[in-house]
N, C-alpha and C positions, 0 to 999 in steps of 0.2 A: 504494500500500500504506500503510495507517495506520501512524503512527510506532510505536505499541506493538507491532504485529505485526512490523514490521521489527526492532525491538529484540529481540523473542523469538527470531526466526530467527537473528539474529547471536549471541545468547547460546547457542543450541543448537549452532551451528557451533563456537563456542569450546569448549564442553564436550565435543563429539565429538572435536575435534582434540586436546584435552588427554587424553582417554581413550585415543585411538590412540597418543599419545606414551608414555603410561604402559605400555601393553601392549607396545610395541616396546623400551622402554629399561629393562632390568632394574635398572640402578643407580638410576634415578629412582624406580622402583617400591620398591626396598629402602629408599631414603631416606624415601619417603612412609610406608611401613609403620613405620619406626623413629620418625618424628615422631608418627605416630598413637599408637603405644604410649606414647611419652613424655607426650603430652598426656592420655592416659587415666590416667596415673599408676599403671600396673599393674592397674588395675581392669578386670575383664572386662565386656564389653557385656552388658547385661540388657535384654531386650525389655520394653517397657511393656505388651505384650499379656499378659493373664493366661494361665497355663498351661492352664486348662480351656477356653479360647476359641480359635477358629480364625478367621483373617481371611476375609472373603467371597471367593468365587472370582472374581467380577467385580463390582466396586463400582459399575459403571454400569448393571447390569441392575436391572430393577424387580421 
């Protein structure tokens, strides 16, 4: 297996494991949400997508 592919597989496993831990651990989830709010500085998320546009249904289709 090429090194880059092996690294991507390892990264995917780490992200999946982290996501599973966050789903199972409500204290961790609450702490992450609080940190996210603090980093945002009270500013609400605003999508860069213009309101009159919609994302493509499948970006891989031709």
